[in-house]
C-alpha positions in Angstrom: 46.6 -77.2 -79.2 48.5 -79.7 -79.4 51.0 -78.1 -76.2 48.0 -78.0 -74.2 46.5 -81.5 -75.1 50.3 -82.8 -73.9 50.5 -80.4 -70.6 47.1 -81.4 -69.3 47.6 -85.3 -70.1 50.6 -84.8 -67.7 48.7 -82.8 -65.0 46.5 -85.8 -65.0 48.5 -88.1 -64.7 50.3 -87.2 -61.7 46.8 -86.0 -60.3 46.1 -90.1 -60.4 49.9 -91.1 -59.4 48.1 -89.3 -56.0 45.4 -92.3 -56.0 48.1 -95.3 -56.0 51.0 -93.6 -53.9 51.8 -91.8 -50.7 54.3 -89.6 -49.0 55.0 -90.1 -45.7 55.6 -88.3 -42.9 57.3 -89.4 -39.5 59.0 -88.6 -35.7 60.1 -89.9 -33.3 61.3 -89.5 -29.8 62.1 -91.5 -26.6 60.8 -90.4 -23.4 61.7 -90.6 -19.8 58.0 -92.1 -18.7 56.0 -94.8 -18.8 54.2 -96.1 -21.8 50.9 -95.6 -19.5 51.7 -92.4 -18.7 52.6 -90.8 -22.3 49.5 -92.8 -23.4 47.2 -90.8 -20.9 48.9 -87.5 -22.3 48.0 -88.4 -25.9 44.8 -89.5 -25.6 43.8 -86.6 -22.8 42.8 -84.6 -25.3 41.2 -82.1 -23.3 44.1 -80.9 -22.3 46.0 -80.3 -26.1 45.7 -76.7 -25.2 48.0 -76.8 -22.5 50.8 -78.8 -23.9 50.4 -79.6 -27.7 51.5 -76.7 -30.1 50.6 -79.0 -33.1 47.1 -80.5 -32.8 45.6 -77.4 -30.2 42.3 -78.7 -29.8 41.0 -82.1 -29.9 37.1 -83.2 -29.1 35.0 -85.9 -29.3 34.4 -88.9 -28.4 37.8 -91.3 -28.8 36.2 -94.9 -30.1 37.1 -96.4 -33.3 34.5 -95.3 -35.9 33.9 -92.2 -34.9 34.6 -88.8 -35.8 36.6 -86.3 -33.2 36.4 -82.3 -34.2 40.6 -81.2 -33.9 42.1 -78.4 -35.0 46.0 -77.8 -36.2 48.5 -74.9 -35.9 49.3 -73.2 -39.1 51.4 -70.6 -39.9 49.8 -66.8 -40.7 45.9 -68.1 -40.1 46.5 -69.7 -37.2 44.3 -72.9 -37.0 42.3 -74.8 -39.5 39.6 -77.3 -38.3 38.8 -81.1 -39.5 36.8 -84.0 -39.1 39.0 -86.4 -38.6 38.3 -90.4 -38.3 39.0 -92.6 -35.5 40.0 -95.0 -37.6 41.3 -97.7 -35.2 42.9 -98.0 -31.4 45.0 -100.5 -29.5 44.2 -99.5 -25.9 47.8 -98.4 -25.0 49.6 -99.0 -27.9 48.5 -96.8 -30.7 45.6 -95.4 -32.7 45.1 -94.1 -36.1 42.8 -90.9 -37.7 42.1 -90.5 -41.2 41.4 -87.1 -42.1 40.3 -86.0 -45.9 40.2 -82.6 -47.3 37.1 -81.0 -49.0 36.4 -84.8 -50.1 37.4 -88.2 -49.8 40.6 -88.8 -52.6 41.3 -85.4 -52.8 43.8 -85.2 -50.0 43.5 -87.8 -47.6 46.3 -88.0 -44.6 45.9 -91.8 -42.8 47.4 -90.2 -39.1 49.4 -93.1 -36.1 50.5 -92.5 -33.1 52.5 -95.4 -31.7 53.4 -95.6 -27.9 56.3 -98.4 -27.6 57.0 -99.2 -23.9 61.0 -99.6 -23.6 63.4 -101.1 -20.8 63.9 -98.6 -18.0 60.2 -96.7 -17.8 60.7 -95.1 -20.8 59.0 -94.7 -24.0 58.9 -94.4 -27.6 56.4 -92.3 -29.1 56.5 -92.1 -33.3 53.5 -90.7 -36.0 53.6 -91.3 -39.1 51.3 -89.2 -41.2 50.9 -91.2 -44.7 49.3 -88.7 -47.2 47.9 -89.7 -50.8 44.6 -88.4 -53.4 44.7 -86.6 -56.4 46.4 -83.1 -55.1 49.3 -85.6 -53.5 52.6 -84.2 -56.2 51.1 -80.7 -56.0 50.6 -80.3 -51.9 53.2 -81.8 -50.8 55.8 -79.5 -51.7 54.2 -76.8 -49.8 53.4 -79.0 -46.6 55.8 -81.5 -46.4 58.1 -79.5 -44.5 55.6 -77.4 -42.4 54.2 -80.6 -41.1 57.7 -82.4 -40.3 58.5 -79.3 -37.8 54.6 -79.5 -36.7 55.4 -83.4 -35.5 59.2 -82.7 -34.0 57.3 -79.8 -31.8 54.6 -81.2 -30.9 56.6 -84.7 -29.7 59.4 -82.5 -27.7 56.4 -81.2 -26.0 54.7 -84.8 -25.3 58.2 -85.4 -24.0 58.4 -82.7 -21.4 54.9 -83.1 -20.6 54.6 -86.6 -19.8 57.9 -86.6 -18.2 56.8 -83.8 -16.0 53.4 -86.0 -15.7 55.8 -88.8 -14.7 57.8 -86.9 -12.0 55.2 -85.7 -10.3 53.4 -89.1 -10.0 57.2 -90.3 -8.7 56.9 -87.2 -5.8 53.4 -88.0 -4.7 54.3 -91.5 -4.1 
């Protein structure tokens, strides 16, 4: 009985630590296209199915405080649907989504997308997800590497798509 109590106490402690800590996953890439083009692609949610291998669908009103329907690619089951709250938008520069699983504080993800204008019409795009919640330390070993792969794949696809759009715009000018 004492062994069970000790194990249960350790599990509860680990779960409670997840409420006060977070684990981050991030990725960044430089894109040979203006920040305006990258922002247009990033916020052109109806086109995600054409270029985005990670977030394969996003719909809803893009406004702070609203909830968007988002589907992400997941191995084996193809996709998972989430309702993500748009926490903030800094037009042309950044936006933040908050996702929860099951109920808030179980496993939450605060996902930030940043678009930074660089010299010579280039852009730095970065994204970061801060995970927190009761199941943090149980879930992270299973999802962190897949999240990193998905972020890298999305960044590479965004780079390709935005650079193609930029080249087309230059050709049309």
